[in-house]
Every structure is written in C-alpha cells, then in structure tokens.
C-alpha positions as CSV (number, residue, x, y, z in Angstrom):
1,M,15.1,46.2,-12.7
2,F,16.0,46.5,-9.2
3,S,12.5,45.4,-7.4
4,D,13.1,42.8,-4.6
5,A,9.1,42.4,-3.4
6,N,9.5,38.7,-2.5
7,R,11.9,39.0,-0.1
8,S,12.1,36.3,2.9
9,S,10.7,37.4,6.3
10,H,13.7,35.3,7.7
11,L,17.2,35.6,7.6
12,P,18.3,32.0,6.9
13,D,22.2,31.4,7.4
14,R,23.0,31.1,3.6
15,L,21.4,35.0,3.9
16,H,23.6,36.4,6.9
17,L,26.5,34.8,5.0
18,R,25.4,36.7,1.7
19,L,25.1,39.8,3.8
20,A,28.2,39.3,5.5
21,C,29.9,39.4,1.6
22,V,28.3,42.7,1.6
23,V,29.3,43.8,4.4
24,G,32.8,42.7,3.6
25,L,32.6,45.3,0.2
26,W,31.4,47.6,2.2
27,A,34.3,47.8,4.4
28,L,36.5,47.9,1.7
29,T,34.7,50.1,-0.3
30,G,34.3,53.0,2.2
31,L,37.2,54.1,5.5
32,A,35.9,51.2,8.0
33,S,37.3,53.5,10.7
34,G,36.4,57.1,10.9
35,Q,36.8,58.6,13.7
36,V,34.8,62.4,14.1
37,K,37.5,65.1,14.7
38,N,36.4,68.4,16.0
39,M,33.3,67.4,16.7
40,T,31.1,69.8,17.8
41,A,28.5,70.9,20.7
42,A,25.9,70.7,17.8
43,E,27.0,68.0,16.0
44,L,26.6,65.5,19.2
45,A,23.4,66.7,20.2
46,A,21.7,65.7,16.3
47,A,23.2,62.6,17.2
48,P,21.2,59.9,19.0
49,R,20.7,60.1,22.7
50,Y,22.8,57.2,23.3
51,C,25.9,58.3,21.2
52,P,27.8,60.1,24.4
53,Y,28.3,56.7,26.4
54,T,29.9,55.1,23.4
55,Q,33.5,54.2,23.3
56,A,35.6,56.9,22.3
57,Y,33.6,59.8,23.6
58,G,34.4,59.5,27.1
59,R,31.8,58.6,28.9
60,S,31.2,54.7,28.6
61,G,34.0,53.3,30.4
62,S,35.0,49.8,29.1
63,P,33.4,46.4,28.6
64,D,34.6,45.6,31.7
65,A,33.8,48.5,33.3
66,P,30.9,50.3,31.9
67,S,29.6,53.6,33.0
68,A,26.4,53.5,35.1
69,E,25.3,55.8,31.6
70,A,26.7,52.7,29.1
71,K,25.6,50.2,31.4
72,R,22.2,50.9,31.2
73,W,22.3,51.4,27.6
74,V,24.1,47.7,27.0
75,A,21.0,46.8,29.1
76,I,18.8,48.0,26.3
77,L,20.9,47.8,23.4
78,G,23.0,44.4,24.4
79,P,26.6,43.9,23.7
80,T,26.6,46.0,20.7
81,F,26.5,48.7,21.8
82,W,31.0,48.4,22.1
83,H,30.9,48.9,18.4
84,L,28.2,51.9,18.1
85,H,30.5,54.8,18.3
86,H,31.3,54.1,14.5
87,Y,27.3,54.6,14.4
88,C,27.8,57.5,16.2
89,W,30.4,58.5,13.7
90,G,28.9,57.5,10.4
91,K,25.8,59.9,11.4
92,M,27.8,62.6,12.0
93,H,29.8,62.7,8.9
94,L,26.5,62.4,7.6
95,Q,25.4,65.7,8.8
96,R,29.1,67.4,7.7
97,A,28.4,65.6,3.9
98,M,25.0,67.6,3.7
99,R,26.3,70.6,4.6
100,S,26.0,73.1,1.4
101,T,29.5,74.2,2.4
102,T,30.5,71.2,1.7
103,S,32.5,70.5,-1.3
104,E,31.1,67.9,-3.8
105,Q,34.8,65.7,-3.3
106,E,34.7,66.2,0.6
107,R,31.2,65.5,0.6
108,K,31.6,62.1,-1.6
109,H,34.7,61.4,1.0
110,L,32.3,62.2,3.6
111,L,29.5,60.1,3.0
112,S,31.9,56.7,1.9
113,T,33.7,57.1,5.4
114,A,29.7,56.6,7.1
115,V,29.0,53.6,4.8
116,G,32.5,51.8,5.8
117,D,31.6,52.6,9.8
118,Y,28.1,51.5,9.5
119,G,29.7,48.8,7.7
120,Y,32.0,48.3,10.6
121,V,29.0,47.8,13.3
122,I,27.1,45.5,10.9
123,K,30.6,43.3,10.8
124,N,30.9,43.4,14.4
125,G,27.7,43.4,16.2
126,S,25.0,40.4,17.0
127,R,22.8,38.9,14.2
128,D,19.6,39.5,16.3
129,F,20.8,43.7,17.3
130,I,18.2,45.8,17.2
131,L,19.4,49.0,15.2
132,L,20.4,46.8,11.8
133,P,17.1,47.5,10.3
134,E,18.1,50.8,10.4
135,I,21.7,51.3,10.1
136,Y,20.7,49.1,6.6
137,V,18.2,51.6,5.6
138,G,21.2,54.1,6.6
139,I,23.4,53.2,4.0
140,G,20.8,52.0,1.5
141,E,20.1,56.0,1.8
142,I,23.4,56.8,1.8
143,E,24.6,54.9,-1.6
144,L,21.9,56.8,-2.6
145,L,23.3,59.9,-2.6
146,L,26.5,58.3,-4.0
147,A,24.7,57.6,-7.1
148,H,25.4,53.5,-6.0
149,P,21.6,52.2,-6.8
150,Q,23.2,48.5,-6.6
151,E,24.2,48.9,-3.3
152,A,21.5,50.8,-2.3
153,N,18.9,47.8,-2.9
154,R,21.4,45.6,-1.4
155,A,21.1,47.4,2.0
156,F,17.0,47.9,1.7
157,A,16.5,44.6,0.9
158,A,18.6,43.4,3.6
159,A,17.2,45.8,6.4
160,R,13.4,44.2,4.8
161,A,14.6,40.8,5.8
162,L,15.8,41.2,9.1
163,K,12.4,42.7,9.5
164,P,9.5,42.6,7.5
165,D,7.0,45.9,8.8
166,Y,9.9,48.2,9.1
167,G,8.4,50.5,6.6
168,P,11.7,52.6,5.6
169,A,13.0,49.8,4.4
170,Y,10.2,50.0,1.5
171,S,9.4,53.5,1.0
172,H,13.2,55.1,0.8
173,W,13.4,51.8,-2.8
174,A,10.2,52.3,-3.8
175,E,10.3,56.5,-4.1
176,F,13.9,56.1,-6.2
177,L,11.7,53.1,-8.5
178,M,9.5,55.8,-9.2
179,H,11.4,58.5,-9.7
180,S,13.7,56.0,-12.0
181,G,10.2,55.2,-13.9
182,Q,10.2,52.0,-12.7
183,K,6.3,52.3,-11.3
184,A,5.2,48.8,-12.1
185,E,7.9,47.4,-9.4
186,A,7.9,50.2,-6.9
187,K,3.6,49.7,-6.2
188,Q,5.0,45.6,-6.1
189,L,7.3,46.4,-3.8
190,V,5.4,49.2,-1.7
191,K,2.1,46.4,-1.6
192,T,4.2,44.4,-0.1
193,G,5.6,46.4,2.8
194,L,2.2,46.9,3.1
195,E,1.0,43.5,3.8
196,Y,3.3,43.7,6.0
197,N,2.9,46.7,7.6
198,P,-0.8,47.9,6.9
199,D,-1.0,51.3,9.2
200,A,2.5,52.1,7.9
201,K,1.6,56.1,6.6
202,T,4.4,56.9,4.1
203,L,3.4,53.5,2.2
204,R,0.0,53.9,2.0
205,E,0.6,57.6,0.6
206,Q,3.2,56.0,-1.9
207,Y,0.5,53.1,-2.9
208,R,-2.1,56.0,-3.8
209,L,0.0,58.1,-6.0
210,L,0.9,54.7,-7.4
211,G,-2.9,54.1,-8.7
212,G,-3.9,51.6,-5.7
213,N,-6.3,51.7,-2.8
214,P,-4.8,51.1,0.9
215,S,-8.0,49.3,2.0
216,E,-7.8,46.5,-0.2
217,I,-4.4,45.5,1.0
218,V,-4.5,42.3,3.0
219,P,-2.0,41.9,6.1
220,R,0.0,39.0,5.9
221,V,0.0,36.6,8.8
222,K,2.3,37.3,11.7
223,E,5.5,34.6,11.2
224,S,7.7,35.6,14.0
225,K,8.2,38.1,16.2
226,L,10.7,40.0,13.8
227,T,7.3,41.3,12.0
228,E,5.9,43.0,15.2
229,P,4.4,45.9,13.6
230,I,6.3,49.1,14.0
231,D,5.3,53.1,13.6
232,D,6.0,54.6,10.1
233,G,9.2,56.6,11.2
234,E,11.9,57.6,9.0
235,S,14.4,55.8,11.0
236,L,14.2,53.3,14.0
237,M,16.4,55.4,16.0
238,L,15.6,53.8,19.6
239,F,14.8,55.9,22.4
240,E,15.7,59.6,21.2
241,E,12.5,61.6,23.2
242,P,13.8,64.0,25.6
243,E,11.4,62.6,27.5
244,H,12.3,59.3,27.1
245,E,14.6,57.9,30.6
246,P,16.6,54.3,29.6
247,E,14.3,52.6,32.1
248,Q,11.3,53.8,30.0
249,A,12.8,53.1,26.5
250,A,13.2,49.2,27.6
251,A,10.4,48.4,28.6
252,G,9.0,50.3,25.6
253,A,11.4,48.1,23.4
254,S,9.1,44.9,24.7
255,R,6.3,46.5,23.3
256,R,8.1,47.4,19.7
257,S,11.5,48.3,18.4
258,A,10.6,51.4,17.2
259,T,10.3,55.1,17.5
260,K,9.4,58.0,15.5
261,Q,11.9,60.5,15.6
C-alpha cells in the first residue's frame, strides 16, 4: 500500500515541483519559524557541530560579513548554510518533544514545529544541498511520530530520489511497513536499497529478518554522483565527530557525503 521501492534515482524538474508542493504542505501544517527559547548548553551540545555558527546563535556574522567559523562552514555546506539555523531549531524542538516530562499536547506542537523548520530549509535551500536527504528522512521520522504515515512515505521517498544509496531513507520506512504487516512491500524496498548500497548494515539485517539473503543481491551500476556509496549511519549528520575539524571534513566530503553519528 505504501511501498515506493521503484523511485527514480534521478530528480527531474517535475519531481522538484512535486516536492515543492509537499514542502508547501509541511510549511502550512507545521510552524515555519520555531525559534528556540531558553536554549540550554546541553541542548546545543547535542545539536550538529555547525549549529553554533548558523544565524540566530550570535556567532555567525552575516552573509555579507561572516565570522571565521561561519565562513568555513559555508565553504563546506554552501550558501544554504544561512538557512540552516531552522534545522538546528527543529533538532532542539525534537529533543524537547521526546522528553518524558513533555505533555502529549506540547509534544505534538513541538514535533509540528520541527517539521515546519525542516521544511523551511528545503524550501529555501539549493536543490543540491548536501543535507537534503538527511532532512527529508528527519521529516519522515517525525511524521511517523505524529502518526502521519502518508506524509512520512513522501518524505522518505524524496530522500531516496535525492540519494538512492542513503540507507536510512529505506530502513526507517521498511521498519514501519514491517510493523504494519506489509512484509512483502518492506522486503522489496529493502532489496532496492541494497541494490544501491549492498554494504548497508541495517538493510542487510532487515533483509535477513524478511527471509532474504543479502549475498544474492545484484548491485546496480552507478548512474550518477548521487549514488556514491555511503556508510549506513542513522543520519548523514555531517562532520560531527569531535576529532574532525571543518577543513578535514571538507576533504572527506569530496569522498563521501556522510559520517556516522
């Protein structure tokens, strides 16, 4: 019912238009401006490393006169970096939503706010922004928490269309299909993911659970730079290991687009 295993590995203009409509819906259903108030040091520490240097955190400067730190991150992530504070806000709202002390009403509000902020970055960022697959997967995960499976399906499909070898774009949706009793659809989706990324650990384990043999998967021939293999991390979350300085990360970005958290 929800399976979408045969998405194209390319992202033609018609798909961009379709995704733009989806993003517009997220902006309407979520709060597109969710600035975090009373942010704590612990919340910031749990956010991606670039967050303190994005706008609204006091250490970015401006696009015309960036701080030294912001300038380095712009060199890595591109001009969409100047919209990335919304993604950081969304990450922090997600942290707060998942606390055991958060009421159900506040939890839904925080999750919806996070979706709106993620959608803001998609709407205002460039088409080739390296974090887009991660952001779409993040939206999919939140939509599942909100019990919105159709919206989640669209988000995961968008991530797969942008980066067909990105394991989490398959594994998170496959897990939902498995728990929903749609094992045949889940198996086909996982199989497709393994064809693009045969070494994805989570997908290999899911395929075994679904009765498949990962060693029998025939990898697809690479068709574009977007299908360069990446690690099977839970999220792209670029350059977050403490030992990686931005300059080292920039060199790594030319080899792959993700590191594990």
